[in-house]
C-alpha positions as CSV (number, residue, x, y, z in Angstrom):
1,X,-0.8,-9.3,47.3
2,X,0.3,-12.3,44.7
3,X,-2.6,-11.6,42.6
4,X,-2.0,-7.7,42.6
5,X,1.8,-7.7,41.5
6,X,0.6,-10.3,39.0
7,X,-1.6,-7.8,37.8
8,X,0.7,-4.9,37.9
9,X,3.5,-6.6,36.1
10,X,1.0,-7.7,33.5
11,X,-0.2,-3.9,33.2
12,X,3.9,-3.1,32.8
13,X,4.2,-5.7,30.2
14,X,1.2,-4.4,28.1
15,X,2.7,-1.0,28.2
16,X,6.0,-2.2,26.8
17,X,4.3,-4.1,24.0
18,X,2.9,-0.9,22.5
19,X,-0.6,-1.8,21.3
20,X,-2.7,1.3,21.0
21,X,-6.3,0.9,19.7
22,X,-9.1,3.5,20.4
23,X,-12.9,3.0,19.8
24,X,-15.4,5.4,20.2
25,X,-19.0,5.6,19.6
26,X,-21.7,8.5,19.6
27,X,-25.7,8.9,19.2
28,X,-26.8,12.3,17.7
29,X,-29.9,14.0,18.7
30,X,-32.3,12.7,15.7
31,X,-30.9,9.0,16.6
32,X,-28.2,8.5,14.2
33,X,-25.6,6.3,15.5
34,X,-21.9,6.2,14.5
35,X,-19.2,4.2,16.0
36,X,-15.2,4.9,15.1
37,X,-11.8,3.8,16.0
38,X,-8.1,4.2,15.3
39,X,-6.1,1.0,14.5
40,X,-2.2,1.7,15.9
41,X,0.5,-0.8,15.0
42,X,4.1,-1.7,14.3
43,X,3.7,-4.3,11.7
44,X,2.5,-4.4,8.2
45,X,-0.4,-6.8,8.8
46,X,-1.7,-6.2,4.9
47,X,-5.1,-4.7,6.2
48,X,-7.7,-5.3,3.9
49,X,-11.0,-3.7,3.4
50,X,-13.2,-7.1,3.0
51,X,-16.8,-7.7,2.2
52,X,-18.4,-10.9,3.3
53,X,-22.0,-11.6,1.4
54,X,-25.1,-13.1,3.4
55,X,-25.5,-16.8,3.1
56,X,-21.1,-16.9,3.6
57,X,-20.1,-20.6,5.0
58,X,-17.9,-20.3,8.0
59,X,-16.2,-23.3,9.1
60,X,-15.7,-22.8,13.3
61,X,-12.9,-25.2,14.7
62,X,-11.8,-26.8,18.0
63,X,-8.6,-27.0,19.0
64,X,-7.0,-29.9,16.8
65,X,-6.1,-32.1,19.6
66,X,-9.4,-32.8,20.6
67,X,-10.6,-34.1,17.4
68,X,-14.2,-32.4,17.2
69,X,-15.7,-31.9,14.0
70,X,-15.6,-28.4,12.3
71,X,-18.6,-26.6,12.8
72,X,-20.6,-25.1,9.5
73,X,-22.3,-21.7,10.0
74,X,-24.0,-19.9,7.4
75,X,-24.0,-16.0,7.9
76,X,-27.8,-14.6,8.0
77,X,-26.2,-10.9,7.2
78,X,-23.8,-9.5,5.1
79,X,-20.8,-7.9,6.5
80,X,-18.0,-5.1,5.2
81,X,-15.1,-4.7,7.7
82,X,-11.0,-4.8,7.9
83,X,-9.1,-7.8,8.6
84,X,-5.5,-8.8,8.9
85,X,-4.6,-10.1,5.5
86,X,-1.2,-11.8,7.2
87,X,-3.4,-14.2,8.7
88,X,-4.6,-17.2,6.2
89,X,-8.1,-16.7,5.8
90,X,-8.2,-13.1,7.5
91,X,-9.3,-12.1,11.1
92,X,-11.8,-9.7,10.8
93,X,-11.0,-6.9,13.9
94,X,-13.5,-4.3,12.8
95,X,-16.6,-4.3,10.6
96,X,-20.7,-3.7,10.5
97,X,-23.0,-5.7,8.9
98,X,-26.4,-4.7,6.7
99,X,-28.2,-4.4,9.9
100,X,-26.4,-1.9,11.6
101,X,-24.2,-4.1,14.2
102,X,-21.0,-2.8,14.9
103,X,-17.6,-4.4,16.0
104,X,-14.0,-3.2,17.0
105,X,-11.6,-5.7,18.7
106,X,-8.6,-4.1,20.5
107,X,-6.1,-6.0,22.2
108,X,-6.1,-6.7,25.6
109,X,-2.6,-8.6,26.5
110,X,-1.5,-9.6,29.5
111,X,-5.0,-10.1,30.9
112,X,-6.7,-12.2,28.2
113,X,-7.3,-15.9,28.6
114,X,-9.7,-17.7,26.4
115,X,-11.8,-20.5,27.3
116,X,-11.1,-24.3,27.6
117,X,-12.9,-26.3,24.6
118,X,-13.7,-30.1,25.9
119,X,-14.8,-32.7,23.7
120,X,-18.2,-32.6,25.7
121,X,-18.6,-29.3,23.9
122,X,-21.1,-28.8,21.3
123,X,-20.6,-25.0,20.2
124,X,-16.7,-24.1,19.4
125,X,-14.7,-21.8,17.5
126,X,-11.4,-19.9,17.5
127,X,-11.1,-16.4,18.1
128,X,-9.9,-15.9,14.1
129,X,-12.9,-16.3,13.4
130,X,-15.1,-14.6,16.1
131,X,-15.8,-11.2,14.4
132,X,-16.9,-12.9,11.3
133,X,-19.6,-15.2,13.0
134,X,-20.8,-12.3,15.5
135,X,-21.6,-9.7,12.6
136,X,-22.4,-12.5,10.2
137,X,-25.3,-14.1,13.1
138,X,-26.5,-11.2,14.7
139,X,-28.5,-8.0,13.9
140,X,-28.7,-6.6,17.4
141,X,-26.5,-6.3,20.5
142,X,-29.3,-8.0,22.6
143,X,-29.5,-11.1,20.0
144,X,-25.3,-11.6,20.5
145,X,-25.4,-11.1,24.6
146,X,-28.0,-14.2,24.5
147,X,-25.7,-16.0,22.3
148,X,-22.3,-15.6,23.8
149,X,-22.6,-17.7,26.6
150,X,-23.3,-20.8,24.5
151,X,-20.1,-20.7,22.6
152,X,-16.6,-21.6,23.5
153,X,-13.9,-19.1,22.0
154,X,-10.0,-20.7,22.4
155,X,-6.7,-19.4,21.3
156,X,-3.6,-21.2,21.2
157,X,0.0,-21.0,20.0
158,X,-1.3,-22.9,16.9
159,X,-2.9,-20.3,15.1
160,X,-1.2,-18.6,12.7
161,X,-1.6,-14.9,14.1
162,X,1.1,-13.1,13.1
163,X,3.7,-11.5,14.9
164,X,1.5,-10.8,18.1
165,X,-0.9,-13.0,19.7
166,X,-4.5,-12.5,19.3
167,X,-5.2,-11.2,22.7
168,X,-8.3,-9.7,22.2
169,X,-11.3,-7.9,23.6
170,X,-14.6,-6.2,21.6
171,X,-16.9,-3.4,21.5
172,X,-20.1,-4.2,19.9
173,X,-22.8,-1.6,18.9
174,X,-25.8,-1.5,17.2
175,X,-28.3,1.0,15.4
176,X,-30.3,1.6,18.4
177,X,-27.1,2.8,20.4
178,X,-27.3,-0.3,22.7
179,X,-23.6,-1.5,23.2
180,X,-21.6,-4.4,24.7
181,X,-17.8,-5.0,25.7
182,X,-16.8,-8.5,25.4
183,X,-13.9,-9.7,27.3
184,X,-12.3,-13.4,28.0
185,X,-10.4,-13.2,31.5
186,X,-9.7,-16.5,33.7
187,X,-11.5,-18.6,31.1
188,X,-14.4,-16.9,31.1
189,X,-16.5,-14.8,28.9
190,X,-17.1,-11.3,30.4
191,X,-19.7,-9.2,29.4
192,X,-19.8,-5.2,30.0
193,X,-22.4,-2.6,29.0
194,X,-21.3,-0.2,27.4
195,X,-21.1,2.3,29.7
196,X,-18.0,4.8,28.6
197,X,-18.8,4.4,25.0
198,X,-15.0,3.9,24.8
199,X,-12.5,1.1,24.1
200,X,-8.8,0.9,24.2
201,X,-6.3,-1.7,25.5
202,X,-5.2,-3.1,28.7
203,X,-6.1,-3.4,31.7
204,X,-9.7,-4.7,31.5
205,X,-12.9,-2.6,31.0
206,X,-13.9,-2.5,34.5
207,X,-10.4,-1.5,35.7
208,X,-10.9,1.6,33.1
209,X,-13.9,2.6,34.5
210,X,-12.7,2.6,37.8
211,X,-9.7,4.6,36.5
212,X,-11.9,7.2,35.1
213,X,-13.0,8.3,39.0
214,X,-9.5,9.7,39.3
215,X,-10.2,12.5,36.9
216,X,-13.9,13.7,38.0
217,X,-12.2,17.1,38.6
218,X,-11.8,18.0,35.2
219,X,-14.3,20.7,33.9
220,X,-15.2,22.4,30.6
221,X,-15.4,25.6,32.4
222,X,-12.3,26.7,33.6
223,X,-11.5,29.3,36.3
224,X,-11.5,33.1,34.6
225,X,-9.7,34.6,37.3
226,X,-8.8,34.0,41.1
227,X,-7.4,37.1,43.5
228,X,-4.0,36.0,44.7
229,X,-3.1,38.6,47.6
230,X,-3.8,42.0,46.0
231,X,-3.2,41.0,42.5
232,X,-6.3,39.8,40.1
233,X,-4.6,36.7,38.3
234,X,-6.3,36.0,35.0
235,X,-6.5,32.9,32.8
236,X,-3.8,32.5,30.2
237,X,-6.6,31.4,27.8
238,X,-9.7,29.1,27.6
239,X,-9.3,25.5,28.4
240,X,-7.9,25.6,31.9
241,X,-10.8,23.4,33.2
242,X,-9.2,20.5,31.6
243,X,-5.5,20.8,33.2
244,X,-4.8,17.3,34.4
245,X,-6.0,15.3,31.4
246,X,-3.7,12.9,30.3
247,X,-1.6,13.4,27.3
248,X,0.2,10.2,27.0
249,X,-0.5,7.2,24.5
250,X,-0.7,4.6,27.0
251,X,-4.2,2.7,26.9
252,X,-5.4,4.3,30.2
253,X,-4.2,7.9,29.4
254,X,-6.1,7.2,26.1
255,X,-9.4,5.9,27.6
256,X,-9.8,9.1,30.0
257,X,-9.0,11.5,27.3
258,X,-11.0,9.9,24.9
259,X,-14.1,9.6,27.4
260,X,-14.2,13.0,28.9
261,X,-14.1,14.7,25.4
262,X,-17.2,12.1,24.4
263,X,-19.0,12.8,27.2
264,X,-18.6,16.6,27.1
265,X,-18.4,17.1,23.2
266,X,-21.8,19.7,22.3
267,X,-24.4,17.0,21.3
268,X,-24.3,16.6,17.3
269,X,-28.0,17.1,15.8
270,X,-27.5,14.4,13.2
271,X,-25.3,11.9,11.6
272,X,-23.4,14.6,10.0
273,X,-22.2,16.6,12.9
274,X,-21.8,13.3,14.9
275,X,-19.2,11.9,12.2
276,X,-17.6,15.1,12.6
277,X,-17.5,15.0,16.2
278,X,-16.4,11.2,16.4
279,X,-13.5,12.2,14.0
280,X,-12.3,15.4,16.0
281,X,-12.3,12.9,19.3
282,X,-10.2,10.3,17.6
283,X,-7.6,12.9,16.5
284,X,-6.8,13.4,20.1
285,X,-5.3,9.6,20.0
286,X,-3.8,9.7,16.6
287,X,-0.3,8.5,17.0
288,X,2.3,9.7,14.4
289,X,5.3,7.4,13.4
290,X,8.0,7.7,15.7
291,X,6.3,9.0,18.6
292,X,5.3,5.6,20.4
293,X,8.7,3.7,20.2
294,X,9.6,0.4,21.8
295,X,12.4,-1.7,21.8
296,X,12.7,-5.0,19.5
297,X,13.9,-8.4,20.1
298,X,16.9,-7.2,17.5
299,X,17.4,-4.7,19.7
300,X,16.1,-1.6,16.9
301,X,13.5,0.7,17.5
302,X,10.0,-0.1,16.6
303,X,7.2,2.5,16.7
304,X,3.3,1.8,16.9
305,X,1.5,4.3,14.3
306,X,-1.8,5.2,13.4
307,X,-2.3,2.5,10.5
308,X,-5.9,3.2,9.6
309,X,-9.1,5.0,10.9
310,X,-12.6,4.2,10.2
311,X,-16.0,6.1,11.4
312,X,-19.4,3.9,10.7
313,X,-22.6,5.2,10.1
314,X,-24.7,2.5,11.8
315,X,-27.8,4.1,10.8
316,X,-27.0,5.0,7.2
317,X,-25.0,1.9,6.3
318,X,-21.8,4.0,5.1
319,X,-18.1,3.7,6.2
320,X,-15.4,6.1,6.1
321,X,-11.7,5.2,6.2
322,X,-8.5,6.5,6.1
323,X,-4.9,5.2,6.1
324,X,-1.6,6.9,7.5
325,X,-1.0,8.4,4.4
326,X,-4.4,9.8,3.8
327,X,-5.2,11.0,7.3
328,X,-6.8,14.0,6.1
329,X,-8.5,12.4,2.7
330,X,-11.1,10.0,4.2
331,X,-13.0,8.1,1.4
332,X,-16.6,7.6,2.2
333,X,-18.2,4.2,1.2
334,X,-21.7,3.5,0.1
335,X,-22.1,0.0,1.8
336,X,-25.6,-1.0,0.1
337,X,-24.0,-2.1,-3.0
338,X,-21.3,-4.1,-1.0
339,X,-23.9,-5.5,0.8
340,X,-25.4,-6.8,-1.9
341,X,-22.7,-8.6,-3.4
342,X,-23.0,-12.4,-3.9
343,X,-19.4,-12.8,-3.8
344,X,-16.6,-11.8,-1.3
345,X,-13.9,-9.2,-2.2
346,X,-11.0,-7.9,-0.6
347,X,-8.9,-4.8,-1.2
348,X,-5.6,-3.4,0.8
349,X,-6.5,-0.4,3.0
350,X,-3.4,1.0,1.6
351,X,-4.5,0.7,-2.1
352,X,-8.1,1.9,-1.9
353,X,-8.8,5.3,-3.8
354,X,-8.8,7.9,-1.7
355,X,-9.5,11.4,-2.5
356,X,-6.3,13.2,-4.1
357,X,-5.2,16.2,-2.2
358,X,-5.2,19.5,-4.1
359,X,-1.6,20.1,-5.3
360,X,-2.4,24.0,-5.4
361,X,-4.0,26.0,-3.0
362,X,-7.6,28.4,-3.4
363,X,-7.2,31.9,-4.6
364,X,-10.0,33.9,-2.6
365,X,-11.4,37.2,-4.3
366,X,-10.4,40.3,-1.8
């Protein structure tokens, strides 16, 4: 009973913290693999689109109190992704590498407890380097899955994480469509198969999978009509089979909504159609500014909102990105030149050269 109460209180705390990210992936009929995600936040994290060249040296450290040496790791693969520029050295929260391995980090507050590093451990790092290490070191989900049990990942109050602790869980996907969800719970690494092809926030992944069972009655086909007494009552319009699909922005509701859409959308034939499908699904969890508000410590209201979105084509090494002000104007990027760069680069997501919206309107001939 005490454990159940603690879990319930933790869940309520996460709702109040208003952290709302959603990731979804889709495989087309021709084998193309597309992964997309939204990043919702209430604070200016100075998000940057960054490139990490092949051969970058990463410094993986233990908690300072242990006095353990930093481990130097040289990356095998080039990486392009988005980091939080407010954190010294950055912290990669989304990205893909040249071999088609993708990562999206979503917040898991109230449930995350990282591992404890001891003086006897040989392999360790803080959660702030985890994304860069994973994408820089491995080509496939299978390789990463095999390595995770050998690596201790830690976090404490000494880490410069900005206004929110870095309580994260991760979804990884590779070019074959194989995927895993990685969580750190009760001081242990938990690795789940990517069964839903969706990730949001708290609670833990296994809880979300169980919760989806509450929505098995949803259907893409509605009831067209029904005899009530002697009256033939017809439907008001299409879509009635989805009556009961949750429409709020809490993590459980977004998980259900994205999962139902992802597993019922018409199968796309290729990367172009799959990219469009993922974009349409993510439209259903987009949060306008002012809709998901919460009380801040100073008594004022803050608001989560969709600060940026990425859609990654893992088969063809392309990236589409949009910020809040350019939600309808994705910037499409061929990643090959960025993967080939020998020096790292960074640019604020809000300052990317998005396609300019047209000021006027097209005139069509009658």
